[in-house]
C-alpha positions as CSV (number, residue, x, y, z in Angstrom):
1,M,-10.2,-21.0,-1.4
2,L,-8.6,-17.6,-0.5
3,F,-8.6,-15.0,-3.2
4,C,-10.7,-16.9,-5.9
5,A,-12.2,-15.1,-8.7
6,E,-15.6,-14.0,-7.3
7,M,-15.5,-12.0,-4.2
8,L,-17.7,-12.9,-1.3
9,F,-17.7,-11.6,2.2
10,K,-16.5,-14.9,3.5
11,Q,-13.3,-14.6,1.4
12,V,-12.6,-11.1,3.0
13,V,-9.9,-11.7,5.6
14,G,-11.2,-10.6,9.0
15,Q,-13.2,-7.3,9.3
16,E,-16.4,-8.9,10.7
17,E,-17.7,-5.8,12.1
18,V,-17.4,-3.8,9.0
19,K,-18.9,-6.8,6.9
20,S,-21.9,-7.0,9.3
21,R,-22.4,-3.1,9.0
22,L,-22.3,-3.2,5.2
23,R,-24.7,-6.2,5.0
24,G,-27.1,-4.3,7.4
25,L,-27.1,-1.2,5.0
26,V,-27.9,-3.6,2.2
27,K,-30.7,-5.4,4.1
28,S,-32.4,-2.2,5.3
29,G,-32.4,-0.6,1.9
30,K,-30.4,2.4,3.3
31,I,-27.3,2.1,1.2
32,P,-25.5,5.4,1.0
33,H,-25.5,6.8,-2.7
34,A,-21.5,7.5,-1.9
35,M,-19.6,5.9,0.7
36,L,-15.8,5.9,1.4
37,L,-14.0,3.0,3.0
38,S,-10.7,4.3,4.6
39,G,-8.0,2.8,6.5
40,E,-4.3,1.7,6.4
41,E,-2.9,0.2,3.2
42,G,-3.6,-3.5,2.9
43,V,-6.4,-4.0,5.5
44,G,-9.0,-5.0,3.0
45,K,-10.7,-1.8,1.8
46,L,-10.9,-2.6,-1.9
47,V,-11.9,-6.4,-1.1
48,L,-14.7,-5.1,1.1
49,A,-15.9,-2.7,-1.6
50,L,-15.9,-5.7,-4.2
51,A,-17.8,-8.1,-1.8
52,L,-20.2,-5.4,-1.0
53,A,-21.0,-4.5,-4.8
54,Q,-21.4,-8.4,-5.5
55,Y,-23.7,-8.6,-2.4
56,I,-26.0,-5.7,-3.7
57,V,-26.8,-7.3,-7.1
58,C,-26.8,-10.9,-6.0
59,E,-30.1,-12.4,-7.0
60,R,-30.1,-15.2,-4.3
61,K,-28.2,-13.5,-1.4
62,D,-28.9,-14.8,2.1
63,E,-28.2,-13.1,5.4
64,S,-24.7,-13.4,5.4
65,D,-23.4,-13.4,1.8
66,S,-23.8,-13.6,-1.9
67,C,-24.7,-16.9,-3.5
68,G,-21.9,-16.8,-5.9
69,E,-23.6,-18.8,-8.5
70,C,-26.5,-16.7,-9.8
71,P,-25.8,-15.0,-13.3
72,S,-25.1,-11.6,-11.7
73,C,-22.5,-13.2,-9.3
74,L,-20.9,-15.1,-12.3
75,Q,-20.4,-11.9,-14.1
76,W,-19.5,-9.8,-11.1
77,G,-17.0,-12.2,-9.9
78,K,-15.0,-11.8,-13.2
79,Y,-15.0,-8.1,-12.7
80,E,-16.7,-7.9,-16.1
81,H,-20.4,-7.0,-15.3
82,P,-21.6,-4.0,-17.4
83,D,-22.8,-2.1,-14.4
84,L,-19.6,-2.5,-12.6
85,H,-17.4,0.4,-13.2
86,F,-13.7,0.9,-12.0
87,V,-11.6,4.2,-11.6
88,F,-8.0,4.1,-10.6
89,P,-4.7,5.9,-11.1
90,V,-3.0,5.5,-14.5
91,V,0.2,6.9,-16.1
92,K,0.5,8.9,-19.3
93,K,2.8,7.1,-21.8
94,S,2.1,9.2,-24.8
95,D,0.7,12.7,-25.8
96,E,-2.9,11.2,-25.4
97,T,-4.5,11.4,-21.9
98,P,-5.2,7.9,-20.7
99,V,-8.3,6.7,-18.7
100,S,-8.9,3.6,-16.4
101,D,-10.4,1.5,-19.1
102,D,-7.1,1.7,-21.0
103,Y,-5.8,-0.5,-18.4
104,I,-8.9,-2.4,-17.5
105,D,-7.5,-5.9,-18.7
106,T,-4.4,-5.4,-16.5
107,W,-6.7,-4.2,-13.5
108,R,-9.0,-7.4,-13.9
109,T,-5.8,-9.6,-14.1
110,M,-4.5,-8.1,-10.8
111,L,-8.0,-8.5,-9.1
112,R,-8.1,-12.2,-10.1
113,K,-4.7,-13.0,-8.9
114,S,-5.3,-11.3,-5.5
115,P,-7.2,-8.1,-4.7
116,Y,-4.8,-7.4,-1.9
117,F,-2.5,-5.1,-3.7
118,G,-1.3,-1.5,-3.4
119,L,-0.1,1.4,-5.5
120,D,3.5,0.0,-5.5
121,E,2.2,-3.5,-7.1
122,W,-0.2,-1.6,-9.5
123,Y,2.3,0.9,-10.8
124,N,4.8,-2.0,-11.5
125,A,2.1,-4.0,-13.4
126,I,1.3,-1.0,-15.7
127,G,5.0,-0.2,-16.3
128,A,4.8,3.2,-14.6
129,N,8.8,3.4,-14.4
130,G,8.8,5.6,-11.5
131,K,6.0,7.9,-12.7
132,Q,3.3,8.8,-10.2
133,G,-0.4,7.7,-11.3
134,L,-3.2,10.2,-11.6
135,I,-6.9,10.1,-12.3
136,Y,-7.0,12.6,-15.2
137,E,-9.7,15.2,-16.0
138,K,-10.7,13.1,-19.0
139,E,-11.9,10.4,-16.6
140,S,-14.8,12.4,-15.3
141,S,-16.4,12.7,-18.8
142,E,-16.1,8.8,-19.1
143,I,-17.8,8.3,-15.7
144,L,-20.6,10.9,-16.7
145,R,-21.0,8.9,-20.1
146,K,-21.3,5.5,-18.6
147,L,-23.9,6.5,-16.0
148,S,-26.0,8.2,-18.7
149,L,-26.5,4.7,-20.2
150,K,-29.2,2.3,-19.3
151,A,-28.4,-0.2,-16.6
152,F,-27.7,-3.7,-18.0
153,G,-29.3,-5.7,-15.1
154,N,-32.0,-5.1,-12.4
155,G,-29.6,-3.8,-9.8
156,P,-27.8,-0.5,-9.5
157,K,-24.7,0.8,-11.2
158,V,-21.7,0.6,-9.0
159,V,-18.5,2.9,-9.5
160,I,-15.6,2.0,-7.5
161,I,-13.1,4.7,-7.2
162,W,-9.6,3.4,-6.1
163,H,-7.5,6.2,-4.6
164,P,-9.6,9.2,-5.2
165,E,-7.0,11.5,-3.7
166,K,-5.1,10.9,-7.0
167,M,-7.9,12.5,-8.9
168,H,-6.9,15.7,-10.8
169,P,-8.6,18.7,-9.3
170,N,-10.6,19.4,-12.5
171,C,-11.7,15.7,-12.5
172,S,-12.9,16.0,-8.8
173,N,-14.8,19.3,-9.4
174,K,-16.6,17.7,-12.4
175,L,-17.6,14.8,-10.4
176,L,-18.9,16.9,-7.3
177,K,-22.7,17.2,-8.4
178,I,-22.9,13.7,-9.7
179,I,-21.5,12.2,-6.4
180,E,-23.8,14.4,-4.4
181,E,-26.9,13.7,-6.6
182,P,-26.2,10.7,-8.7
183,P,-28.7,9.1,-11.1
184,A,-31.2,6.7,-9.6
185,E,-29.8,3.3,-8.9
186,T,-26.1,4.3,-8.8
187,I,-23.7,3.9,-6.0
188,F,-20.1,5.3,-5.6
189,I,-17.8,3.4,-3.4
190,L,-14.5,5.3,-2.6
191,V,-11.5,3.5,-1.3
192,T,-8.4,5.3,0.1
193,D,-5.5,5.0,2.4
194,T,-5.1,8.8,3.0
195,P,-8.7,10.4,3.4
196,E,-6.8,13.5,4.6
197,Q,-5.7,13.9,0.9
198,V,-9.2,13.6,-0.7
199,L,-10.5,17.0,-1.8
200,P,-12.7,18.1,1.2
201,T,-15.7,18.7,-1.0
202,I,-15.7,15.1,-2.2
203,L,-15.1,14.0,1.3
204,S,-18.0,15.9,2.6
205,R,-20.4,14.1,0.1
206,T,-19.6,10.5,1.3
207,Q,-20.3,8.4,4.2
208,T,-17.1,7.4,5.6
209,I,-16.6,4.0,6.9
210,R,-13.4,3.3,8.8
211,V,-11.7,-0.1,8.2
212,G,-9.1,-1.0,11.0
213,R,-6.1,-3.2,11.3
214,L,-6.5,-7.0,11.2
215,A,-5.6,-9.1,14.1
216,E,-2.4,-11.1,13.7
217,Q,-4.2,-14.4,14.3
218,E,-6.5,-13.5,11.2
219,I,-3.6,-12.8,9.0
220,S,-1.8,-16.1,10.1
221,L,-4.9,-18.1,9.3
222,A,-5.1,-16.4,5.9
223,L,-1.6,-17.1,5.1
224,A,-1.5,-20.7,6.0
225,E,-4.5,-21.3,3.9
226,R,-2.9,-19.7,0.9
227,Y,0.6,-20.8,1.3
228,P,0.4,-24.3,2.9
229,Q,4.0,-24.8,2.0
230,L,5.1,-22.1,4.7
231,S,6.3,-23.3,8.0
232,S,4.5,-22.2,11.2
233,T,7.5,-20.2,11.9
234,E,7.4,-18.3,8.6
235,V,3.6,-17.9,8.9
236,I,3.9,-16.3,12.4
237,D,6.9,-14.0,11.4
238,A,5.2,-12.8,8.3
239,S,1.9,-12.1,10.3
240,H,3.9,-10.3,13.1
241,L,5.7,-8.1,10.8
242,A,2.6,-7.1,9.0
243,S,1.2,-4.7,11.6
244,G,-2.4,-5.6,10.8
245,S,-2.1,-5.3,7.1
246,M,-2.8,-8.5,4.8
247,L,-0.8,-6.6,2.0
248,K,2.2,-6.4,4.1
249,A,1.9,-9.9,5.1
250,L,1.9,-11.0,1.4
251,R,4.8,-8.8,0.8
252,N,6.6,-10.3,3.7
253,V,5.9,-13.8,2.4
254,G,7.2,-13.0,-1.2
255,A,9.8,-10.3,-0.5
256,D,12.6,-11.7,1.5
257,G,15.1,-10.6,-1.0
258,E,13.9,-6.9,-1.1
259,R,13.9,-6.7,2.6
260,S,17.3,-8.3,3.0
261,E,18.5,-5.6,0.4
262,F,16.9,-2.9,2.4
263,L,18.5,-4.2,5.5
264,D,21.8,-4.0,3.7
265,W,21.1,-0.4,2.8
266,W,20.1,0.4,6.3
267,R,23.1,-1.2,7.8
268,I,25.8,0.3,5.6
269,V,24.3,3.7,5.5
270,M,23.9,4.1,9.4
271,R,27.4,2.4,9.9
272,K,29.0,5.0,7.5
273,A,27.1,8.0,9.0
274,W,28.5,6.8,12.4
275,L,32.0,6.7,11.0
276,V,31.9,10.0,9.7
277,G,30.5,11.7,12.7
278,N,32.6,10.0,15.4
279,M,35.8,8.9,13.6
280,R,35.9,11.7,10.9
281,D,36.1,8.9,8.4
282,Y,36.5,10.7,5.0
283,D,36.3,7.5,2.9
284,A,33.0,6.9,4.6
285,L,31.7,10.3,3.7
286,L,32.7,9.6,0.0
287,F,30.9,6.3,0.1
288,L,27.7,8.0,1.2
289,K,28.1,10.6,-1.5
290,K,28.5,7.7,-4.1
291,W,25.5,5.8,-2.7
292,S,23.3,8.8,-2.7
293,S,24.1,9.2,-6.4
294,E,23.7,5.7,-7.4
295,L,21.6,4.1,-4.7
296,K,23.8,1.0,-4.9
297,Y,27.1,-0.2,-3.4
298,D,29.8,-2.6,-4.2
299,D,32.2,-2.0,-1.5
300,E,33.9,-5.4,-1.3
301,K,36.3,-4.2,1.6
302,E,33.3,-3.7,4.1
303,V,33.7,-5.8,7.2
304,D,31.4,-6.3,10.2
305,E,32.5,-5.4,13.9
306,K,34.4,-8.7,14.1
307,G,36.6,-7.8,11.0
308,N,34.6,-10.3,8.7
309,P,33.9,-9.5,5.3
310,I,30.4,-8.6,4.6
311,Q,28.8,-10.1,1.4
312,H,26.5,-7.4,-0.1
313,R,23.7,-7.8,-2.5
314,T,23.7,-4.9,-4.8
315,I,20.3,-3.2,-5.6
316,I,19.6,-0.2,-7.8
317,A,16.5,1.6,-7.1
318,A,14.1,1.2,-10.0
319,G,12.2,4.4,-9.6
320,R,10.7,6.3,-6.9
321,E,8.5,3.6,-5.5
322,V,11.5,1.6,-4.5
323,Q,13.1,4.6,-3.0
324,K,10.0,5.4,-1.0
325,A,9.8,1.8,0.1
326,F,13.2,1.9,1.5
327,L,12.5,5.1,3.4
328,D,9.3,3.4,4.9
329,Y,11.7,0.6,6.0
330,A,14.0,3.1,7.5
331,I,11.3,4.8,9.5
332,R,10.2,1.3,10.7
333,Q,13.7,0.2,11.8
334,T,14.3,3.5,13.4
335,R,11.2,2.8,15.6
336,E,12.4,-0.8,16.3
337,N,15.9,0.0,17.3
338,Y,14.4,2.8,19.8
339,I,12.0,0.1,21.2
340,R,14.7,-2.4,21.6
341,N,16.4,-0.2,24.1
342,F,13.6,-0.9,26.6
343,G,14.2,-4.7,26.8
344,C,10.7,-5.8,25.7
345,P,11.2,-8.1,22.9
346,Q,7.5,-8.8,22.5
347,L,7.1,-5.3,21.3
348,N,9.8,-5.6,18.4
349,Y,8.7,-6.4,14.9
350,Q,11.8,-7.6,13.3
351,T,13.4,-10.7,11.6
352,Q,16.2,-12.4,13.2
353,E,18.7,-10.7,11.0
354,E,17.4,-7.3,11.6
355,G,17.5,-8.1,15.3
356,E,21.1,-9.1,15.3
357,F,22.2,-5.7,13.9
358,S,19.8,-3.8,16.2
359,T,21.3,-5.6,19.3
360,R,24.4,-3.7,18.5
361,F,23.1,-0.5,17.0
362,A,20.0,0.3,19.0
363,P,21.9,2.4,21.8
364,F,22.7,5.0,19.0
365,I,18.9,5.7,18.6
366,N,17.4,7.0,21.7
367,S,15.4,9.7,23.2
368,K,17.7,12.4,22.1
369,N,17.5,11.7,18.2
370,V,14.8,9.2,17.6
371,E,12.0,12.0,16.7
372,A,14.5,14.0,14.5
373,L,15.5,10.6,12.7
374,V,11.9,9.8,11.7
375,E,11.4,13.5,10.7
376,Q,14.4,13.3,8.5
377,F,13.3,10.0,6.7
378,T,9.6,11.2,6.5
379,I,10.8,14.7,4.8
380,A,12.9,12.8,2.3
381,R,10.1,10.3,1.5
382,R,7.7,13.4,0.9
383,Q,10.3,15.1,-1.3
384,I,10.7,11.8,-3.4
385,E,6.9,11.6,-3.8
386,M,7.0,15.2,-5.1
387,N,9.5,14.1,-7.8
388,G,12.4,15.9,-6.0
389,N,16.0,15.1,-7.2
390,A,16.8,11.9,-5.6
391,K,20.5,12.4,-5.5
392,M,20.3,15.6,-3.8
393,I,17.6,14.4,-1.3
394,F,19.5,11.4,-0.3
395,F,22.8,13.1,0.2
396,D,21.2,15.6,2.3
397,L,19.4,12.8,4.4
398,C,23.0,11.2,4.8
399,L,24.3,14.5,6.1
400,Q,21.4,14.9,8.4
401,L,22.1,11.2,9.7
402,I,25.8,12.1,10.3
403,V,24.8,14.8,12.7
404,L,21.9,12.8,14.4
405,I,24.0,9.7,14.9
406,K,27.0,11.6,16.4
């Protein structure tokens, strides 16, 4: 069954080449003391780290996988083995600086539900309320303390650091020596979507293993297994839109509402920007200003190109993660609208509803403005991530869109 408690290699979606390489390291006895699994979000890096950790300590492993039944596997499969340690970004909710163990129950619950999750899901689970997580300096003392203790079992201690780029510089610097020369029988597995943001001195002390995108067919098979109630069309659409990410596929299956709401935002903002730039519609400009301030809309008078009223869903951005998600969506839709102009539908990754709007709107995104549009959405996303003023960022973005769409 997909995503059951214990994590075996056979439960990792795809990634056969990486699995083979990891098994080979274990069988040869040449496991690096510190390795970094890098790749795009949702391709299975954390799942591979969990499967590798269990395979290393399994008492009855075979050539291809852990047994899943020995005492070590049973403890490891619940993510409660005393020699398995997790480090991940957390948020400060009081004057006291938190460490990963303060959130370990929530972390284990997330893993048992599905180890395919990203920072957005994690921040929502811990109630970050728009705050950006960090691995604080205090975490380094906790890691050093844990590694100074005697191992519980016969195997090594394994430390999985999820998103090491979120480490406070002081935390990274304190861990440099132990990552370079860890105690005997200690393995560090770092997992990141953005290796370029990891401190170079940490990066240089690890062996990097690149984890690539999944094949669309691999995602389809996994979705069909986990969600037998889905139609074949729904599975195919979700897999196609995932762009090689199992996490994106899972979001596609469970996020139709959010995607529709983002589509509403995309349609109304681009339509209003066109009206301001081409028709000098002052009301449209006021609408964009209001939208930028509230990130919602309730314009009941809005109509489509045929004069029919448009029924809007109203969504309020609950923090920066939703704002970033929308900007990611806008970047993707910019790309899809541009590609649509070439008349190659097999290259488009859109739902039917998205495609209906793009059929009319695509000509306004072309070689003259596509790069600049992507750049403006990317700049806005980066500014939101850096805790900039959302009202100012989104209104400035709207002004840029007016110029570019014109």
